[in-house]
N, CA, C, O and CB atoms as a CASP TS submission, in Angstrom:
PFRMAT TS
TARGET T0000
AUTHOR 0000-0000-0000
METHOD Language model
MODEL 1
PARENT N/A
ATOM      1  N   GLY     1      -8.611  24.467 102.834  1.00  0.00           N
ATOM      2  CA  GLY     1      -9.445  25.459 102.251  1.00  0.00           C
ATOM      3  C   GLY     1     -10.734  25.651 103.020  1.00  0.00           C
ATOM      4  O   GLY     1     -10.889  25.183 104.148  1.00  0.00           O
ATOM      5  N   ASP     2     -11.632  26.336 102.394  1.00  0.00           N
ATOM      6  CA  ASP     2     -12.934  26.623 102.986  1.00  0.00           C
ATOM      7  C   ASP     2     -14.007  25.679 102.482  1.00  0.00           C
ATOM      8  O   ASP     2     -15.185  26.038 102.455  1.00  0.00           O
ATOM      9  CB  ASP     2     -13.335  28.050 102.699  1.00  0.00           C
ATOM     10  N   GLU     3     -13.620  24.477 102.083  1.00  0.00           N
ATOM     11  CA  GLU     3     -14.585  23.517 101.561  1.00  0.00           C
ATOM     12  C   GLU     3     -15.359  22.863 102.694  1.00  0.00           C
ATOM     13  O   GLU     3     -14.843  22.688 103.798  1.00  0.00           O
ATOM     14  CB  GLU     3     -13.883  22.453 100.716  1.00  0.00           C
ATOM     15  N   PHE     4     -16.594  22.507 102.408  1.00  0.00           N
ATOM     16  CA  PHE     4     -17.424  21.811 103.369  1.00  0.00           C
ATOM     17  C   PHE     4     -18.363  20.892 102.610  1.00  0.00           C
ATOM     18  O   PHE     4     -18.608  21.090 101.420  1.00  0.00           O
ATOM     19  CB  PHE     4     -18.211  22.805 104.261  1.00  0.00           C
ATOM     20  N   ALA     5     -18.883  19.897 103.290  1.00  0.00           N
ATOM     21  CA  ALA     5     -19.774  18.924 102.664  1.00  0.00           C
ATOM     22  C   ALA     5     -21.218  19.364 102.828  1.00  0.00           C
ATOM     23  O   ALA     5     -21.629  19.795 103.906  1.00  0.00           O
ATOM     24  CB  ALA     5     -19.566  17.522 103.268  1.00  0.00           C
ATOM     25  N   LEU     6     -21.970  19.255 101.771  1.00  0.00           N
ATOM     26  CA  LEU     6     -23.416  19.461 101.834  1.00  0.00           C
ATOM     27  C   LEU     6     -24.071  18.153 102.217  1.00  0.00           C
ATOM     28  O   LEU     6     -23.609  17.078 101.835  1.00  0.00           O
ATOM     29  CB  LEU     6     -23.976  19.986 100.482  1.00  0.00           C
ATOM     30  N   MET     7     -25.145  18.251 102.972  1.00  0.00           N
ATOM     31  CA  MET     7     -25.881  17.054 103.358  1.00  0.00           C
ATOM     32  C   MET     7     -27.361  17.370 103.423  1.00  0.00           C
ATOM     33  O   MET     7     -27.768  18.531 103.466  1.00  0.00           O
ATOM     34  CB  MET     7     -25.382  16.508 104.710  1.00  0.00           C
ATOM     35  N   VAL     8     -28.157  16.312 103.429  1.00  0.00           N
ATOM     36  CA  VAL     8     -29.605  16.424 103.626  1.00  0.00           C
ATOM     37  C   VAL     8     -29.936  15.572 104.839  1.00  0.00           C
ATOM     38  O   VAL     8     -29.613  14.384 104.860  1.00  0.00           O
ATOM     39  CB  VAL     8     -30.426  15.963 102.341  1.00  0.00           C
ATOM     40  N   ASP     9     -30.576  16.154 105.854  1.00  0.00           N
ATOM     41  CA  ASP     9     -31.002  15.418 107.043  1.00  0.00           C
ATOM     42  C   ASP     9     -32.506  15.207 106.960  1.00  0.00           C
ATOM     43  O   ASP     9     -33.281  16.156 107.075  1.00  0.00           O
ATOM     44  CB  ASP     9     -30.614  16.177 108.354  1.00  0.00           C
ATOM     45  N   ALA    10     -32.912  13.968 106.761  1.00  0.00           N
ATOM     46  CA  ALA    10     -34.328  13.645 106.589  1.00  0.00           C
ATOM     47  C   ALA    10     -35.020  13.346 107.917  1.00  0.00           C
ATOM     48  O   ALA    10     -36.246  13.245 107.959  1.00  0.00           O
ATOM     49  CB  ALA    10     -34.478  12.457 105.658  1.00  0.00           C
ATOM     50  N   ASN    11     -34.263  13.204 108.995  1.00  0.00           N
ATOM     51  CA  ASN    11     -34.828  12.986 110.325  1.00  0.00           C
ATOM     52  C   ASN    11     -35.806  11.809 110.364  1.00  0.00           C
ATOM     53  O   ASN    11     -36.865  11.884 110.987  1.00  0.00           O
ATOM     54  CB  ASN    11     -35.526  14.243 110.797  1.00  0.00           C
ATOM     55  N   GLN    12     -35.425  10.713 109.680  1.00  0.00           N
ATOM     56  CA  GLN    12     -36.167   9.446 109.697  1.00  0.00           C
ATOM     57  C   GLN    12     -37.563   9.557 109.072  1.00  0.00           C
ATOM     58  O   GLN    12     -38.471   8.822 109.460  1.00  0.00           O
ATOM     59  CB  GLN    12     -36.293   8.949 111.124  1.00  0.00           C
ATOM     60  N   ALA    13     -37.740  10.461 108.120  1.00  0.00           N
ATOM     61  CA  ALA    13     -39.073  10.764 107.602  1.00  0.00           C
ATOM     62  C   ALA    13     -39.509   9.947 106.386  1.00  0.00           C
ATOM     63  O   ALA    13     -40.690   9.970 106.040  1.00  0.00           O
ATOM     64  CB  ALA    13     -39.133  12.190 107.252  1.00  0.00           C
ATOM     65  N   PHE    14     -38.599   9.225 105.726  1.00  0.00           N
ATOM     66  CA  PHE    14     -38.944   8.600 104.453  1.00  0.00           C
ATOM     67  C   PHE    14     -39.207   7.105 104.588  1.00  0.00           C
ATOM     68  O   PHE    14     -38.763   6.456 105.535  1.00  0.00           O
ATOM     69  CB  PHE    14     -37.840   8.831 103.453  1.00  0.00           C
ATOM     70  N   THR    15     -39.940   6.584 103.617  1.00  0.00           N
ATOM     71  CA  THR    15     -40.031   5.138 103.414  1.00  0.00           C
ATOM     72  C   THR    15     -38.827   4.748 102.557  1.00  0.00           C
ATOM     73  O   THR    15     -38.120   5.615 102.044  1.00  0.00           O
ATOM     74  CB  THR    15     -41.410   4.715 102.727  1.00  0.00           C
ATOM     75  N   VAL    16     -38.597   3.455 102.405  1.00  0.00           N
ATOM     76  CA  VAL    16     -37.497   3.007 101.553  1.00  0.00           C
ATOM     77  C   VAL    16     -37.707   3.513 100.124  1.00  0.00           C
ATOM     78  O   VAL    16     -36.782   4.038  99.506  1.00  0.00           O
ATOM     79  CB  VAL    16     -37.381   1.459 101.573  1.00  0.00           C
ATOM     80  N   ALA    17     -38.912   3.354  99.608  1.00  0.00           N
ATOM     81  CA  ALA    17     -39.198   3.803  98.233  1.00  0.00           C
ATOM     82  C   ALA    17     -38.988   5.310  98.105  1.00  0.00           C
ATOM     83  O   ALA    17     -38.388   5.768  97.133  1.00  0.00           O
ATOM     84  CB  ALA    17     -40.648   3.433  97.827  1.00  0.00           C
ATOM     85  N   GLY    18     -39.471   6.076  99.067  1.00  0.00           N
ATOM     86  CA  GLY    18     -39.313   7.526  99.034  1.00  0.00           C
ATOM     87  C   GLY    18     -37.857   7.939  99.141  1.00  0.00           C
ATOM     88  O   GLY    18     -37.422   8.861  98.450  1.00  0.00           O
ATOM     89  N   ALA    19     -37.103   7.272  99.993  1.00  0.00           N
ATOM     90  CA  ALA    19     -35.684   7.584 100.146  1.00  0.00           C
ATOM     91  C   ALA    19     -34.909   7.243  98.875  1.00  0.00           C
ATOM     92  O   ALA    19     -34.006   7.982  98.482  1.00  0.00           O
ATOM     93  CB  ALA    19     -35.097   6.826 101.342  1.00  0.00           C
ATOM     94  N   CYS    20     -35.255   6.135  98.235  1.00  0.00           N
ATOM     95  CA  CYS    20     -34.593   5.767  96.976  1.00  0.00           C
ATOM     96  C   CYS    20     -34.892   6.797  95.890  1.00  0.00           C
ATOM     97  O   CYS    20     -34.000   7.177  95.132  1.00  0.00           O
ATOM     98  CB  CYS    20     -35.044   4.362  96.515  1.00  0.00           C
ATOM     99  N   ARG    21     -36.142   7.249  95.811  1.00  0.00           N
ATOM    100  CA  ARG    21     -36.492   8.292  94.830  1.00  0.00           C
ATOM    101  C   ARG    21     -35.696   9.570  95.077  1.00  0.00           C
ATOM    102  O   ARG    21     -35.181  10.185  94.143  1.00  0.00           O
ATOM    103  CB  ARG    21     -38.003   8.598  94.884  1.00  0.00           C
ATOM    104  N   ARG    22     -35.603   9.952  96.328  1.00  0.00           N
ATOM    105  CA  ARG    22     -34.882  11.180  96.645  1.00  0.00           C
ATOM    106  C   ARG    22     -33.384  11.025  96.401  1.00  0.00           C
ATOM    107  O   ARG    22     -32.748  11.932  95.865  1.00  0.00           O
ATOM    108  CB  ARG    22     -35.136  11.583  98.093  1.00  0.00           C
ATOM    109  N   ALA    23     -32.819   9.892  96.787  1.00  0.00           N
ATOM    110  CA  ALA    23     -31.393   9.670  96.540  1.00  0.00           C
ATOM    111  C   ALA    23     -31.101   9.773  95.043  1.00  0.00           C
ATOM    112  O   ALA    23     -30.079  10.331  94.644  1.00  0.00           O
ATOM    113  CB  ALA    23     -30.950   8.287  97.086  1.00  0.00           C
ATOM    114  N   TYR    24     -31.986   9.241  94.229  1.00  0.00           N
ATOM    115  CA  TYR    24     -31.811   9.352  92.775  1.00  0.00           C
ATOM    116  C   TYR    24     -31.927  10.813  92.339  1.00  0.00           C
ATOM    117  O   TYR    24     -31.125  11.281  91.531  1.00  0.00           O
ATOM    118  CB  TYR    24     -32.858   8.482  92.028  1.00  0.00           C
ATOM    119  N   ALA    25     -32.908  11.528  92.862  1.00  0.00           N
ATOM    120  CA  ALA    25     -33.097  12.937  92.497  1.00  0.00           C
ATOM    121  C   ALA    25     -31.925  13.806  92.954  1.00  0.00           C
ATOM    122  O   ALA    25     -31.608  14.802  92.304  1.00  0.00           O
ATOM    123  CB  ALA    25     -34.399  13.465  93.100  1.00  0.00           C
ATOM    124  N   TYR    26     -31.278  13.442  94.064  1.00  0.00           N
ATOM    125  CA  TYR    26     -30.179  14.221  94.624  1.00  0.00           C
ATOM    126  C   TYR    26     -28.813  13.824  94.050  1.00  0.00           C
ATOM    127  O   TYR    26     -27.795  14.405  94.426  1.00  0.00           O
ATOM    128  CB  TYR    26     -30.162  14.065  96.128  1.00  0.00           C
ATOM    129  N   ARG    27     -28.783  12.845  93.147  1.00  0.00           N
ATOM    130  CA  ARG    27     -27.521  12.248  92.699  1.00  0.00           C
ATOM    131  C   ARG    27     -26.513  13.258  92.152  1.00  0.00           C
ATOM    132  O   ARG    27     -25.309  13.061  92.314  1.00  0.00           O
ATOM    133  CB  ARG    27     -27.804  11.224  91.649  1.00  0.00           C
ATOM    134  N   ASP    28     -26.969  14.326  91.510  1.00  0.00           N
ATOM    135  CA  ASP    28     -26.054  15.290  90.900  1.00  0.00           C
ATOM    136  C   ASP    28     -25.672  16.451  91.825  1.00  0.00           C
ATOM    137  O   ASP    28     -24.966  17.368  91.404  1.00  0.00           O
ATOM    138  CB  ASP    28     -26.673  15.840  89.649  1.00  0.00           C
ATOM    139  N   LEU    29     -26.128  16.419  93.069  1.00  0.00           N
ATOM    140  CA  LEU    29     -25.832  17.507  94.012  1.00  0.00           C
ATOM    141  C   LEU    29     -24.490  17.339  94.718  1.00  0.00           C
ATOM    142  O   LEU    29     -24.055  18.235  95.441  1.00  0.00           O
ATOM    143  CB  LEU    29     -26.930  17.600  95.046  1.00  0.00           C
ATOM    144  N   ASP    30     -23.833  16.199  94.515  1.00  0.00           N
ATOM    145  CA  ASP    30     -22.538  15.930  95.142  1.00  0.00           C
ATOM    146  C   ASP    30     -22.628  16.061  96.662  1.00  0.00           C
ATOM    147  O   ASP    30     -21.789  16.705  97.292  1.00  0.00           O
ATOM    148  CB  ASP    30     -21.468  16.887  94.593  1.00  0.00           C
ATOM    149  N   LEU    31     -23.660  15.438  97.241  1.00  0.00           N
ATOM    150  CA  LEU    31     -23.854  15.484  98.692  1.00  0.00           C
ATOM    151  C   LEU    31     -22.747  14.722  99.411  1.00  0.00           C
ATOM    152  O   LEU    31     -22.253  13.707  98.920  1.00  0.00           O
ATOM    153  CB  LEU    31     -25.227  14.904  99.069  1.00  0.00           C
ATOM    154  N   GLY    32     -22.372  15.218 100.566  1.00  0.00           N
ATOM    155  CA  GLY    32     -21.439  14.491 101.419  1.00  0.00           C
ATOM    156  C   GLY    32     -22.099  13.251 102.007  1.00  0.00           C
ATOM    157  O   GLY    32     -21.448  12.221 102.178  1.00  0.00           O
ATOM    158  N   TRP    33     -23.395  13.346 102.319  1.00  0.00           N
ATOM    159  CA  TRP    33     -24.175  12.225 102.821  1.00  0.00           C
ATOM    160  C   TRP    33     -25.653  12.585 102.888  1.00  0.00           C
ATOM    161  O   TRP    33     -26.030  13.755 102.843  1.00  0.00           O
ATOM    162  CB  TRP    33     -23.671  11.796 104.198  1.00  0.00           C
ATOM    163  N   LEU    34     -26.474  11.553 102.996  1.00  0.00           N
ATOM    164  CA  LEU    34     -27.914  11.658 103.247  1.00  0.00           C
ATOM    165  C   LEU    34     -28.111  11.101 104.650  1.00  0.00           C
ATOM    166  O   LEU    34     -27.858   9.921 104.897  1.00  0.00           O
ATOM    167  CB  LEU    34     -28.792  10.869 102.151  1.00  0.00           C
ATOM    168  N   GLU    35     -28.562  11.948 105.567  1.00  0.00           N
ATOM    169  CA  GLU    35     -28.608  11.585 106.985  1.00  0.00           C
ATOM    170  C   GLU    35     -29.990  11.134 107.421  1.00  0.00           C
ATOM    171  O   GLU    35     -30.995  11.786 107.136  1.00  0.00           O
ATOM    172  CB  GLU    35     -28.167  12.753 107.835  1.00  0.00           C
ATOM    173  N   GLU    36     -30.022   9.999 108.123  1.00  0.00           N
ATOM    174  CA  GLU    36     -31.223   9.431 108.723  1.00  0.00           C
ATOM    175  C   GLU    36     -32.449   9.496 107.802  1.00  0.00           C
ATOM    176  O   GLU    36     -33.465  10.089 108.166  1.00  0.00           O
ATOM    177  CB  GLU    36     -31.524  10.145 110.014  1.00  0.00           C
ATOM    178  N   PRO    37     -32.357   8.898 106.629  1.00  0.00           N
ATOM    179  CA  PRO    37     -33.497   8.944 105.717  1.00  0.00           C
ATOM    180  C   PRO    37     -34.660   8.059 106.155  1.00  0.00           C
ATOM    181  O   PRO    37     -35.809   8.338 105.815  1.00  0.00           O
ATOM    182  CB  PRO    37     -33.057   8.541 104.343  1.00  0.00           C
ATOM    183  N   LEU    38     -34.376   6.996 106.903  1.00  0.00           N
ATOM    184  CA  LEU    38     -35.376   6.000 107.307  1.00  0.00           C
ATOM    185  C   LEU    38     -35.429   5.889 108.821  1.00  0.00           C
ATOM    186  O   LEU    38     -34.529   6.370 109.509  1.00  0.00           O
ATOM    187  CB  LEU    38     -35.062   4.626 106.684  1.00  0.00           C
ATOM    188  N   PRO    39     -36.476   5.258 109.348  1.00  0.00           N
ATOM    189  CA  PRO    39     -36.475   4.978 110.785  1.00  0.00           C
ATOM    190  C   PRO    39     -35.188   4.235 111.168  1.00  0.00           C
ATOM    191  O   PRO    39     -34.764   3.322 110.458  1.00  0.00           O
ATOM    192  CB  PRO    39     -37.729   4.143 111.183  1.00  0.00           C
ATOM    193  N   ALA    40     -34.588   4.612 112.251  1.00  0.00           N
ATOM    194  CA  ALA    40     -33.278   4.082 112.644  1.00  0.00           C
ATOM    195  C   ALA    40     -33.244   2.561 112.708  1.00  0.00           C
ATOM    196  O   ALA    40     -32.223   1.956 112.383  1.00  0.00           O
ATOM    197  CB  ALA    40     -32.881   4.644 113.983  1.00  0.00           C
ATOM    198  N   GLU    41     -34.334   1.938 113.119  1.00  0.00           N
ATOM    199  CA  GLU    41     -34.365   0.486 113.290  1.00  0.00           C
ATOM    200  C   GLU    41     -34.504  -0.272 111.974  1.00  0.00           C
ATOM    201  O   GLU    41     -34.396  -1.498 111.966  1.00  0.00           O
ATOM    202  CB  GLU    41     -35.495   0.109 114.203  1.00  0.00           C
ATOM    203  N   ASP    42     -34.739   0.418 110.870  1.00  0.00           N
ATOM    204  CA  ASP    42     -34.945  -0.239 109.579  1.00  0.00           C
ATOM    205  C   ASP    42     -33.596  -0.556 108.931  1.00  0.00           C
ATOM    206  O   ASP    42     -33.201   0.070 107.948  1.00  0.00           O
ATOM    207  CB  ASP    42     -35.802   0.652 108.641  1.00  0.00           C
ATOM    208  N   LEU    43     -32.902  -1.537 109.501  1.00  0.00           N
ATOM    209  CA  LEU    43     -31.571  -1.882 109.003  1.00  0.00           C
ATOM    210  C   LEU    43     -31.621  -2.402 107.578  1.00  0.00           C
ATOM    211  O   LEU    43     -30.782  -2.035 106.755  1.00  0.00           O
ATOM    212  CB  LEU    43     -30.924  -2.917 109.903  1.00  0.00           C
ATOM    213  N   GLY    44     -32.597  -3.255 107.273  1.00  0.00           N
ATOM    214  CA  GLY    44     -32.727  -3.788 105.914  1.00  0.00           C
ATOM    215  C   GLY    44     -32.989  -2.694 104.901  1.00  0.00           C
ATOM    216  O   GLY    44     -32.456  -2.728 103.792  1.00  0.00           O
ATOM    217  N   GLY    45     -33.805  -1.726 105.277  1.00  0.00           N
ATOM    218  CA  GLY    45     -34.088  -0.607 104.387  1.00  0.00           C
ATOM    219  C   GLY    45     -32.853   0.233 104.120  1.00  0.00           C
ATOM    220  O   GLY    45     -32.639   0.688 102.997  1.00  0.00           O
ATOM    221  N   HIS    46     -32.035   0.439 105.152  1.00  0.00           N
ATOM    222  CA  HIS    46     -30.799   1.202 104.965  1.00  0.00           C
ATOM    223  C   HIS    46     -29.822   0.457 104.059  1.00  0.00           C
ATOM    224  O   HIS    46     -29.122   1.073 103.255  1.00  0.00           O
ATOM    225  CB  HIS    46     -30.142   1.491 106.320  1.00  0.00           C
ATOM    226  N   VAL    47     -29.775  -0.862 104.188  1.00  0.00           N
ATOM    227  CA  VAL    47     -28.911  -1.664 103.313  1.00  0.00           C
ATOM    228  C   VAL    47     -29.384  -1.528 101.867  1.00  0.00           C
ATOM    229  O   VAL    47     -28.575  -1.319 100.963  1.00  0.00           O
ATOM    230  CB  VAL    47     -28.909  -3.163 103.751  1.00  0.00           C
ATOM    231  N   GLU    48     -30.686  -1.647 101.650  1.00  0.00           N
ATOM    232  CA  GLU    48     -31.246  -1.508 100.303  1.00  0.00           C
ATOM    233  C   GLU    48     -30.958  -0.120  99.727  1.00  0.00           C
ATOM    234  O   GLU    48     -30.532   0.003  98.579  1.00  0.00           O
ATOM    235  CB  GLU    48     -32.762  -1.767 100.325  1.00  0.00           C
ATOM    236  N   LEU    49     -31.189   0.909 100.517  1.00  0.00           N
ATOM    237  CA  LEU    49     -30.950   2.272 100.066  1.00  0.00           C
ATOM    238  C   LEU    49     -29.473   2.501  99.748  1.00  0.00           C
ATOM    239  O   LEU    49     -29.143   3.076  98.710  1.00  0.00           O
ATOM    240  CB  LEU    49     -31.421   3.265 101.122  1.00  0.00           C
ATOM    241  N   ALA    50     -28.597   2.061 100.626  1.00  0.00           N
ATOM    242  CA  ALA    50     -27.159   2.268 100.422  1.00  0.00           C
ATOM    243  C   ALA    50     -26.674   1.594  99.138  1.00  0.00           C
ATOM    244  O   ALA    50     -25.747   2.085  98.493  1.00  0.00           O
ATOM    245  CB  ALA    50     -26.370   1.733 101.623  1.00  0.00           C
ATOM    246  N   ALA    51     -27.293   0.476  98.768  1.00  0.00           N
ATOM    247  CA  ALA    51     -26.906  -0.219  97.532  1.00  0.00           C
ATOM    248  C   ALA    51     -27.325   0.561  96.293  1.00  0.00           C
ATOM    249  O   ALA    51     -26.732   0.384  95.228  1.00  0.00           O
ATOM    250  CB  ALA    51     -27.524  -1.617  97.494  1.00  0.00           C
ATOM    251  N   LYS    52     -28.330   1.418  96.410  1.00  0.00           N
ATOM    252  CA  LYS    52     -28.863   2.162  95.265  1.00  0.00           C
ATOM    253  C   LYS    52     -28.383   3.605  95.197  1.00  0.00           C
ATOM    254  O   LYS    52     -28.388   4.200  94.120  1.00  0.00           O
ATOM    255  CB  LYS    52     -30.357   2.146  95.308  1.00  0.00           C
ATOM    256  N   ALA    53     -27.973   4.175  96.315  1.00  0.00           N
ATOM    257  CA  ALA    53     -27.617   5.595  96.378  1.00  0.00           C
ATOM    258  C   ALA    53     -26.157   5.810  95.984  1.00  0.00           C
ATOM    259  O   ALA    53     -25.307   4.952  96.218  1.00  0.00           O
ATOM    260  CB  ALA    53     -27.871   6.150  97.789  1.00  0.00           C
ATOM    261  N   VAL    54     -25.880   6.957  95.388  1.00  0.00           N
ATOM    262  CA  VAL    54     -24.497   7.293  95.047  1.00  0.00           C
ATOM    263  C   VAL    54     -23.798   8.013  96.203  1.00  0.00           C
ATOM    264  O   VAL    54     -22.568   8.036  96.262  1.00  0.00           O
ATOM    265  CB  VAL    54     -24.458   8.164  93.785  1.00  0.00           C
ATOM    266  N   MET    55     -24.564   8.596  97.112  1.00  0.00           N
ATOM    267  CA  MET    55     -23.967   9.287  98.254  1.00  0.00           C
ATOM    268  C   MET    55     -23.991   8.361  99.474  1.00  0.00           C
ATOM    269  O   MET    55     -24.814   7.448  99.538  1.00  0.00           O
ATOM    270  CB  MET    55     -24.724  10.621  98.556  1.00  0.00           C
ATOM    271  N   PRO    56     -23.098   8.587 100.438  1.00  0.00           N
ATOM    272  CA  PRO    56     -23.135   7.799 101.665  1.00  0.00           C
ATOM    273  C   PRO    56     -24.443   8.043 102.426  1.00  0.00           C
ATOM    274  O   PRO    56     -25.028   9.124 102.355  1.00  0.00           O
ATOM    275  CB  PRO    56     -21.925   8.138 102.556  1.00  0.00           C
ATOM    276  N   ILE    57     -24.884   7.016 103.154  1.00  0.00           N
ATOM    277  CA  ILE    57     -26.082   7.091 103.979  1.00  0.00           C
ATOM    278  C   ILE    57     -25.616   7.092 105.439  1.00  0.00           C
ATOM    279  O   ILE    57     -24.948   6.156 105.878  1.00  0.00           O
ATOM    280  CB  ILE    57     -27.077   5.890 103.681  1.00  0.00           C
ATOM    281  N   ALA    58     -25.965   8.132 106.182  1.00  0.00           N
ATOM    282  CA  ALA    58     -25.566   8.240 107.584  1.00  0.00           C
ATOM    283  C   ALA    58     -26.734   7.823 108.468  1.00  0.00           C
ATOM    284  O   ALA    58     -27.855   8.302 108.299  1.00  0.00           O
ATOM    285  CB  ALA    58     -25.104   9.687 107.926  1.00  0.00           C
ATOM    286  N   VAL    59     -26.464   6.935 109.404  1.00  0.00           N
ATOM    287  CA  VAL    59     -27.471   6.461 110.345  1.00  0.00           C
ATOM    288  C   VAL    59     -26.762   6.093 111.639  1.00  0.00           C
ATOM    289  O   VAL    59     -25.564   5.808 111.634  1.00  0.00           O
ATOM    290  CB  VAL    59     -28.270   5.243 109.768  1.00  0.00           C
ATOM    291  N   GLY    60     -27.480   6.097 112.719  1.00  0.00           N
ATOM    292  CA  GLY    60     -26.898   5.686 113.987  1.00  0.00           C
ATOM    293  C   GLY    60     -27.073   6.701 115.091  1.00  0.00           C
ATOM    294  O   GLY    60     -26.918   6.371 116.267  1.00  0.00           O
ATOM    295  N   GLU    61     -27.389   7.920 114.737  1.00  0.00           N
ATOM    296  CA  GLU    61     -27.558   8.973 115.734  1.00  0.00           C
ATOM    297  C   GLU    61     -28.630   8.614 116.761  1.00  0.00           C
ATOM    298  O   GLU    61     -28.531   8.998 117.927  1.00  0.00           O
ATOM    299  CB  GLU    61     -27.912  10.288 115.053  1.00  0.00           C
ATOM    300  N   SER    62     -29.649   7.881 116.328  1.00  0.00           N
ATOM    301  CA  SER    62     -30.759   7.540 117.222  1.00  0.00           C
ATOM    302  C   SER    62     -30.673   6.115 117.744  1.00  0.00           C
ATOM    303  O   SER    62     -31.612   5.637 118.380  1.00  0.00           O
ATOM    304  CB  SER    62     -32.075   7.733 116.509  1.00  0.00           C
ATOM    305  N   LEU    63     -29.581   5.438 117.492  1.00  0.00           N
ATOM    306  CA  LEU    63     -29.369   4.091 118.027  1.00  0.00           C
ATOM    307  C   LEU    63     -28.546   4.230 119.298  1.00  0.00           C
ATOM    308  O   LEU    63     -27.387   4.642 119.258  1.00  0.00           O
ATOM    309  CB  LEU    63     -28.652   3.151 116.981  1.00  0.00           C
ATOM    310  N   TYR    64     -29.152   3.884 120.419  1.00  0.00           N
ATOM    311  CA  TYR    64     -28.467   4.099 121.685  1.00  0.00           C
ATOM    312  C   TYR    64     -28.664   2.972 122.684  1.00  0.00           C
ATOM    313  O   TYR    64     -28.027   2.968 123.737  1.00  0.00           O
ATOM    314  CB  TYR    64     -28.928   5.374 122.289  1.00  0.00           C
ATOM    315  N   HIS    65     -29.524   2.025 122.380  1.00  0.00           N
ATOM    316  CA  HIS    65     -29.787   0.918 123.296  1.00  0.00           C
ATOM    317  C   HIS    65     -29.095  -0.349 122.774  1.00  0.00           C
ATOM    318  O   HIS    65     -29.054  -0.565 121.562  1.00  0.00           O
ATOM    319  CB  HIS    65     -31.324   0.685 123.458  1.00  0.00           C
ATOM    320  N   PRO    66     -28.552  -1.187 123.662  1.00  0.00           N
ATOM    321  CA  PRO    66     -27.872  -2.405 123.192  1.00  0.00           C
ATOM    322  C   PRO    66     -28.722  -3.278 122.266  1.00  0.00           C
ATOM    323  O   PRO    66     -28.184  -3.941 121.379  1.00  0.00           O
ATOM    324  CB  PRO    66     -27.444  -3.224 124.376  1.00  0.00           C
ATOM    325  N   SER    67     -30.040  -3.285 122.462  1.00  0.00           N
ATOM    326  CA  SER    67     -30.897  -4.106 121.609  1.00  0.00           C
ATOM    327  C   SER    67     -30.888  -3.633 120.162  1.00  0.00           C
ATOM    328  O   SER    67     -31.153  -4.424 119.257  1.00  0.00           O
ATOM    329  CB  SER    67     -32.317  -4.102 122.139  1.00  0.00           C
ATOM    330  N   HIS    68     -30.588  -2.361 119.927  1.00  0.00           N
ATOM    331  CA  HIS    68     -30.519  -1.840 118.562  1.00  0.00           C
ATOM    332  C   HIS    68     -29.348  -2.418 117.783  1.00  0.00           C
ATOM    333  O   HIS    68     -29.362  -2.414 116.552  1.00  0.00           O
ATOM    334  CB  HIS    68     -30.417  -0.331 118.586  1.00  0.00           C
ATOM    335  N   PHE    69     -28.340  -2.912 118.483  1.00  0.00           N
ATOM    336  CA  PHE    69     -27.126  -3.391 117.832  1.00  0.00           C
ATOM    337  C   PHE    69     -27.096  -4.911 117.678  1.00  0.00           C
ATOM    338  O   PHE    69     -26.095  -5.463 117.221  1.00  0.00           O
ATOM    339  CB  PHE    69     -25.919  -2.939 118.612  1.00  0.00           C
ATOM    340  N   ARG    70     -28.162  -5.581 118.046  1.00  0.00           N
ATOM    341  CA  ARG    70     -28.213  -7.047 117.912  1.00  0.00           C
ATOM    342  C   ARG    70     -28.470  -7.452 116.505  1.00  0.00           C
ATOM    343  O   ARG    70     -28.545  -8.645 116.209  1.00  0.00           O
ATOM    344  CB  ARG    70     -29.274  -7.640 118.804  1.00  0.00           C
TER
END
């Protein structure tokens, strides 16, 4: 069909608290994902957010150096 996923791209602009508030506010929008809500290197923050959000959290677009994957 002509179905597509809606998403929100935050471009690494939020804090963990801000991203959690927004994920809660967006919960009924049936988003396909929330993209780059936090600075890419904030792995702990992404784990915390993913545990609280109902939509998938997309990250990794800005991870490109081997040190980012350690």
